C-alpha atoms as one frame of an Amber mdcrd trajectory, in Angstrom:
protein
  20.124  20.106  10.767  17.733  17.145  10.669  19.241  13.827   9.584  18.317
  12.778   6.123  16.983   8.517   5.924  18.542   7.146   3.342  15.659   4.909
   1.099  16.534   1.247   2.260  15.791   2.603   6.463  12.909   4.592   5.475
  11.179   1.512   3.291  11.997  -0.994   6.563  11.022   1.788   9.664   8.482
   3.909   7.993   7.063   2.364   4.647   7.092  -0.807   6.772   6.834   0.312
   9.900   9.201  -2.077  11.898   9.437  -0.692  15.294  10.718  -2.306  18.579
  12.446  -4.611  16.352  15.875  -7.135  16.912  18.828  -6.866  14.735  17.584
 -10.496  13.410  14.166  -8.961  13.029  15.544  -6.098  10.684  17.849  -8.336
   8.875  14.844 -10.479   7.641  13.026  -7.587   7.048  16.268  -5.689   4.731
  16.218  -9.224   3.158  12.783  -9.435   1.909  12.643  -6.147   0.870  15.768
  -6.107  -0.514  17.089  -9.713  -2.145  20.707  -9.669  -3.117  23.579 -11.903
  -2.759  25.154 -10.567   0.168  26.002 -12.652   3.607  23.777 -12.232   6.439
  27.299 -10.352   7.961  27.449  -7.860   5.517  23.950  -7.084   5.689  24.303
  -7.419   9.636  27.212  -4.408   9.262  25.295  -2.007   7.087  22.189  -2.441
   9.584  24.257  -2.469  12.792  25.855   1.183  10.987  22.583   2.875  10.396
  20.659   1.623  13.362  23.652   3.043  15.496  24.183   6.405  13.465  19.890
   6.740  14.100  20.711   6.334  18.180  23.376   8.497  18.187  21.343  10.973
  16.560  18.514  10.240  18.947  15.776   8.693  16.322  15.939   5.602  17.697
  16.387   4.413  21.445  17.798   0.735  22.470  17.080  -1.412  25.355  18.745
  -4.612  26.833  22.219  -5.384  27.175  24.495  -3.395  24.756  26.600  -6.694
  24.510  24.197  -8.968  23.481  21.616 -10.215  20.874  18.805  -9.167  23.170
  18.808  -5.488  22.328  14.974  -4.205  20.914  15.501  -0.596  19.018  12.802
   1.306  18.782  11.587   4.881  17.589  11.671   8.025  19.484   9.177  10.548
  19.468  11.804  12.812  17.664  12.208   9.891  14.605   7.931   9.931  14.282
   8.080  13.768  14.256  10.933  13.794  11.672   9.921  11.133   9.074   6.517
  10.077   9.839   4.633  13.056  10.148   6.652  14.210   6.779   6.033  11.058
   4.847   2.712  12.038   5.590   2.562  15.341   4.712   4.481  14.117   1.629
   1.614  12.174   0.269  -1.112  14.526   1.377   0.674  17.012  -0.910   1.392
  14.489  -4.033  -2.998  13.060  -3.546  -3.416  17.061  -3.423  -1.585  17.562
  -6.902  -3.328  14.810  -8.520  -7.056  15.634  -7.115  -5.996  18.852  -8.169
  -5.085  17.901 -11.713  -8.289  15.867 -12.082 -10.547  18.786 -11.324  -9.347
  20.621 -13.579  -9.593  17.991 -16.534 -13.432  18.073 -14.699 -13.827  21.150
 -15.835 -12.528  20.542 -19.529 -14.839  17.555 -19.653 -17.681  19.930 -18.618
 -17.305  23.005 -20.590 -16.524  20.511 -23.738 -20.340  18.639 -22.480 -22.014
  22.480 -22.495 -20.545  22.950 -25.853 -21.956  19.571 -27.250 -25.209  19.811
 -25.380 -25.605  23.289 -27.050 -25.184  21.874 -30.540 -27.668  19.057 -30.159
 -30.249  22.386 -29.037 -28.978  24.282 -32.310 -29.610  21.088 -34.266 -32.846
  20.400 -32.691 -34.063  24.465 -33.732 -32.468  23.591 -37.132 -34.997  21.208
 -37.764 -37.994  22.524 -36.070 -36.959  25.917 -38.848 -36.006  23.415 -42.150
 -37.703  20.192 -41.280 -37.581  19.814 -45.152 -33.022  19.549 -44.695 -33.998
  16.979 -41.294 -32.275  14.318 -43.415 -28.857  16.419 -43.601 -29.394  17.703
 -40.071 -30.166  14.239 -38.718 -26.294  12.458 -38.758 -24.654  15.282 -37.477
 -27.379  15.390 -34.380 -26.751  12.062 -34.201 -22.898  12.247 -33.591 -23.806
  15.709 -31.268 -25.493  13.529 -28.619 -23.040  11.088 -29.112 -20.479  13.078
 -28.270 -22.547  13.994 -24.992 -22.895  10.867 -24.076 -19.278  10.047 -23.998
 -18.977  13.203 -22.672 -21.477  13.054 -19.938 -19.397   9.350 -19.232 -16.079
  10.795 -18.989 -17.907  13.677 -16.235 -19.588  11.021 -14.546 -15.697   8.506
 -14.376 -13.491  11.971 -13.508 -16.472  13.042 -10.776 -15.984   9.738  -8.950
 -12.574   9.408  -9.213 -12.379  12.541  -7.313 -14.718  11.510  -5.056 -12.486
   8.249  -4.529  -9.223  10.072  -3.916 -10.535  12.166  -1.759 -12.007  10.176
   0.601  -8.769   7.750   0.264  -6.305   7.983   2.770  -3.850   5.314   0.510
  -1.454   6.777  -2.683  -0.010   4.650  -4.857
């Protein structure tokens, strides 16, 4: 069963991309990402336990003298496979869900736009058939045209946003 990476370590190692680091660099990154009133010693102990667990499970490797402060921690291929690729897959799935939702909204906007255009065309037809009622029909024709223009803008914006999301690698 794969190891579950807690949110703290996920933030430091995956999202911040920390690799080939010393305990001091890890502690500094932790203090920057998670400001608190904990002492440096408490933070170091917490991080050491987390790093030790990841090392014993084969997710991290160390270089340097085990009994010195010069130990450098590095991610292993197993870490990259388990956590980095998994995170990228989750982002891609999220992105796809957003695009699907936007495409559904786009379809509804396009249907509404078609209905509004058809409404304008009908009012124009009534003006041709009943020119003596033009003054009664014109306010409705004007409103239908304005609605069409608004919907056309919404369709363009939705398409543009879908294009941006489709070509983007970053989801926030």
